DRENTI-471253 format. One line per field, with one value per residue (C-alpha): residue in one letter; chain; z, x, y. Coordinates in steps of 0.2 Angstrom, whole numbers, plus 2048, in hexadecimal, padded with zeros to 3 digits. Example, Ala and Ser with C-alpha at 12.3 -4.5 7.8 and 13.67 -1.06 7.14 Angstrom:
<recs>
residu	(a s)
chaine	(A A)
Z	(827 824)
X	(83E 844)
Y	(7EA 7FB)
</recs>
This chain:
<recs>
residu	(m e p v t h f l t g a a l s r t g f n r k t a l a t v t m t l a a e a a d i d v l a y f k g s a n g f i q h r g i t h t f f a v p v i a a l v v g g v w l v d t s w g r l r a r k e p h a r l a s a d v g g a a p r r r w g l l w v f a c i a d l s h l l l d f t n n y g l r p f y p f a r h w h a w d i v f i f d p l i f a v l l a a l a l p r l f g l i d q e i g a r q r l p r g r g a a i a a l l f i v a l w g m r d v e h r r a v a a l e a t e f r g e r s l r v a a f p y m l n p f q w a g v a e t s e a y y s m r v d s l h l q a d a d a a e t y y k p q l t e a t q a a r n t s l g r a y l e w a r f p l v e d e e l r a s q p a h l v r f l d v r f l y p e s r r r p l a a y v l f d s r l q a v k a g f e a s l a r r)
chaine	(A A A A A A A A A A A A A A A A A A A A A A A A A A A A A A A A A A A A A A A A A A A A A A A A A A A A A A A A A A A A A A A A A A A A A A A A A A A A A A A A A A A A A A A A A A A A A A A A A A A A A A A A A A A A A A A A A A A A A A A A A A A A A A A A A A A A A A A A A A A A A A A A A A A A A A A A A A A A A A A A A A A A A A A A A A A A A A A A A A A A A A A A A A A A A A A A A A A A A A A A A A A A A A A A A A A A A A A A A A A A A A A A A A A A A A A A A A A A A A A A A A A A A A A A A A A A A A A A A A A A A A A A A A A A A A A A A A A A A A A A A A A A A A A A A A A A A A A A A A A A A A A A A A A A A A A A A A A A A A A A A A A A A A A A A A A A A A A A A A A A A A A A A A A A A A A A A A A A)
Z	(0FC 10D 10F 113 102 0FB 104 0FF 0ED 0EB 0F2 0E6 0D8 0DE 0DE 0CC 0C7 0CC 0DB 0CF 0C6 0D5 0E7 0F2 0E5 0F1 0FF 0F2 0EA 0F9 101 0EF 0EE 0FD 0FD 0F4 104 10C 10A 11A 123 11E 12C 138 134 138 130 125 11C 11C 112 106 102 102 0F1 0EB 0E2 0EA 0E1 0CF 0C0 0C3 0D4 0CF 0C9 0D9 0E5 0DE 0DF 0F1 0F6 0ED 0F4 105 102 0FD 10C 118 10D 10D 11F 124 119 121 132 12E 127 138 143 138 12D 128 124 113 110 10A 0FD 103 0F4 0F4 0E7 0E0 0E4 0EC 0DC 0DB 0DF 0CE 0D4 0C4 0C3 0D3 0D0 0C1 0CB 0D9 0C9 0C5 0D9 0DC 0CC 0D4 0E2 0D6 0CE 0DE 0E4 0D3 0D6 0E5 0E6 0F0 0DF 0DC 0D1 0C6 0BC 0CB 0CD 0B9 0B9 0CA 0C4 0CF 0C6 0CF 0C6 0D6 0D6 0E5 0F8 100 108 0FE 108 0F9 0F1 103 107 0F5 0F5 107 102 0F2 0FE 10C 105 0FA 10A 113 105 106 118 114 105 112 11D 10F 108 0F7 0EF 0EA 0DF 0DA 0E6 0E9 0E5 0D4 0CE 0DC 0DB 0C9 0CB 0D8 0CF 0C1 0CC 0D2 0BF 0BD 0CD 0C7 0B5 0BE 0CA 0BB 0B2 0C1 0C4 0B3 0B5 0C4 0BD 0AF 0BC 0C5 0B4 0AF 0C0 0C3 0D4 0DA 0C8 0C4 0B9 0BF 0BA 0BF 0C8 0CF 0D7 0E5 0EB 0FA 104 0FF 0F3 0E2 0DD 0E9 0E7 0F0 0E3 0E3 0D6 0D5 0D1 0D1 0E2 0EC 0ED 0EF 0F5 0F4 0F3 0E0 0DC 0CC 0CA 0C7 0C0 0CF 0D8 0E8 0E6 0F2 101 0FC 107 101 104 100 0F9 105 101 0FF 10F 114 11D 112 103 110 113 100 0FD 10B 107 10D 107 0F3 0F6 0FC 0EF 0E1 0E9 0ED 0E0 0E8 0F5 104 10B 11C 126 13A 143 154 164 171 17B 168 158 14C 13D 13B 129 124 113 10F 100 0FD 0F4 107 10E 10A 10C 11C 125 135 133 128 122 11A 11F 120 12A 12E 13F 13C 149 148 13D 130 132 132 145 140 132 131 129 133 12F 135 13D 145 13A 141)
X	(252 257 266 261 258 268 272 265 266 278 277 268 272 281 275 270 281 28F 294 297 2A5 2B1 2B2 2AC 2A0 292 29A 2A2 291 288 293 295 281 282 292 28B 284 296 291 286 296 295 287 295 299 286 275 277 287 280 270 27C 287 27B 277 286 297 293 283 28A 28F 2A2 2A3 29E 2B0 2B7 2AA 2AC 2C0 2BE 2B2 2BD 2CD 2C4 2BF 2D0 2D8 2CC 2CF 2E1 2E3 2D7 2E2 2F1 2E9 2E4 2F4 2FC 2F1 2F0 301 2FE 2EC 2E4 2D6 2C8 2BB 2AA 2A3 2A0 2A9 2B7 2C2 2BC 2BC 2CA 2C9 2C8 2CA 2C8 2B7 2B2 2B5 2AA 29C 29E 29A 28A 286 289 27F 271 272 26F 261 257 25B 254 243 23E 239 249 253 265 271 279 285 289 295 293 280 277 266 25C 253 247 23B 22D 226 22E 22C 23C 238 22E 229 224 236 23F 235 238 24A 24A 241 24C 25C 256 24B 258 264 254 252 264 264 256 261 26F 263 25F 271 26E 27C 27F 28D 289 283 270 264 268 255 24E 25A 255 243 244 24C 240 231 239 23A 229 224 22C 224 213 216 21C 20C 201 20D 209 1F6 1F8 200 1F3 1E6 1EF 1F2 1DE 1DA 1D5 1D9 1CF 1CA 1DE 1E6 1F7 209 210 20C 213 20E 219 218 20F 219 20C 1FD 203 1F3 1F2 1FF 202 1FF 208 200 207 1FE 204 1FF 1FF 203 1F7 1FC 1EE 1E8 1E8 1E1 1EA 1DF 1D0 1D9 1D2 1DB 1D4 1D4 1C6 1D0 1E0 1EC 1F0 201 203 213 21A 220 232 239 24B 24C 248 252 261 25C 25B 26F 276 27D 272 262 26A 26D 25B 252 25E 256 244 237 229 232 229 235 22C 233 22F 234 239 237 243 250 254 24B 24F 249 247 245 23F 241 233 22F 21E 221 225 215 209 1F7 1F3 205 207 219 224 232 243 242 252 253 25D 25D 262 267 25E 26B 267 278 275 279 273 26E 269 25E 251 249 239 22E 21D 212 20B)
Y	(5EC 5E7 5DE 5CC 5CB 5D1 5C2 5B6 5BC 5BA 5A8 5A3 5AA 59F 58F 591 58A 596 58B 57C 587 58A 589 596 59D 59F 5A8 5B4 5B7 5B7 5C6 5CF 5D0 5DA 5E3 5F4 5F8 5FB 60D 60C 610 621 623 622 634 637 636 644 63E 62D 631 63B 62D 61E 616 621 61B 609 608 60B 600 609 601 5EF 5E9 5F1 5EA 5D9 5DB 5E0 5D1 5C4 5CB 5CA 5B9 5B3 5BB 5B1 5A1 5A1 5A7 598 58A 591 590 57D 57B 57E 575 566 566 552 553 555 55F 555 55A 560 558 544 53B 549 555 565 573 57F 591 59A 5AC 5B4 5AB 5B0 5C1 5BF 5B8 5C6 5D3 5CA 5C8 5DC 5DF 5D6 5E3 5F1 5E9 5E6 5F8 5FD 5F4 5FE 60F 617 615 615 622 612 61F 62A 636 639 63A 63D 638 62B 61A 611 605 607 5F5 5ED 5F3 5F5 5E3 5D8 5C8 5BD 5BF 5BD 5AC 5A6 5A9 5A0 592 590 58F 587 577 56F 56F 565 559 556 552 545 53E 53D 532 524 525 52C 535 547 54A 55D 56B 56B 578 57D 57A 582 592 594 591 59F 5AC 5A9 5AC 5BD 5C3 5BD 5C6 5D5 5D4 5D3 5E1 5EC 5E9 5ED 5FD 603 601 60A 619 61A 61B 62B 633 630 639 64C 654 661 664 665 659 653 659 648 638 629 617 60F 5FE 5F6 5E8 5DA 5DE 5E0 5E9 5F7 606 615 623 634 641 652 663 676 677 666 655 647 637 629 616 611 600 5F8 5EA 5F5 606 610 61D 624 636 63A 632 63B 642 653 65D 66E 673 681 691 695 69C 6A3 696 687 68F 68F 67D 679 67F 675 665 65A 665 662 651 64E 658 650 63F 642 643 64C 656 660 66D 673 681 67F 68F 68A 698 691 69D 6A4 6A3 695 68B 678 673 662 659 64D 644 640 62E 628 630 620 627 61C 61D 627 628 634 629 62F 640 64E 65C 66C 676 689 696 6A7 6AD 69D 696 683 67B 66A 65E 64D 63D 636 624 629 636 636 640 64F)
</recs>
């Protein structure tokens, strides 16, 4: 999922009751829910390196306790530094409680580490729900896992989480105006309701996803049964899916109506599997090529011969699961540029290309 939804999920999790157990629970869980994406720093070494490292070791079960410890350590450092700074500026002042009617809850660092682990696990779960996927057992198992039920940005999940966090604060301002007393942090009921709604939405989308896959499996493509199929979500409509079917010679990308169990095979985009060339074989053997083919589920490897001052080849890697039938873009593509001797001179990863 995109970063803001991860942050909101961590904040909502803390509001379910974790923030009543120790101080700094909300900030710790909010940061820990997004901390796994620290691997984006790999893009500073180039887009190819960034793609290879993305959703790697930081998105595994093995990294959860380490990431949680780093987040808690960072919170401890800032909290301690801030406390010392305030003590120097206000040596005779007592830090008042943020809660009405009692002392501020103490910082329970061991408990915060447990809470950070839970928040980091929420990151893995959210990333698993979309069709990009993750490798939770990397590097011991390199297989990618994806549920394929939620788009990388889901406006409904985003809105529900935002409302669950914002509305209790609004009601709190109203209560302050009328003099109502509040002893405990607000928003527990709203946060629990929001998370239960998301789980129910996942359940509904899973049912529709299975129906979309069943519709694809029952469809023939030019008189040929598919070797394998998959269905991928749209942003809003849970009954519309981007279906992909593979046959011996081609991939077919089409809309699937899970409500009526219909796959629009007649209007499918057809992507014929290219022949293997020396350039595509060389590209497959690069570190970027190996990583892309390991991740891709319906790969296309295209060889374009360039004729400039000297012959060269541009090999592009695409995955049909992201080539939605109505889109004019070719997202999440990789490329390797070769010189005339088939020596790689440049490699990279592009978030989006114009469709030719």
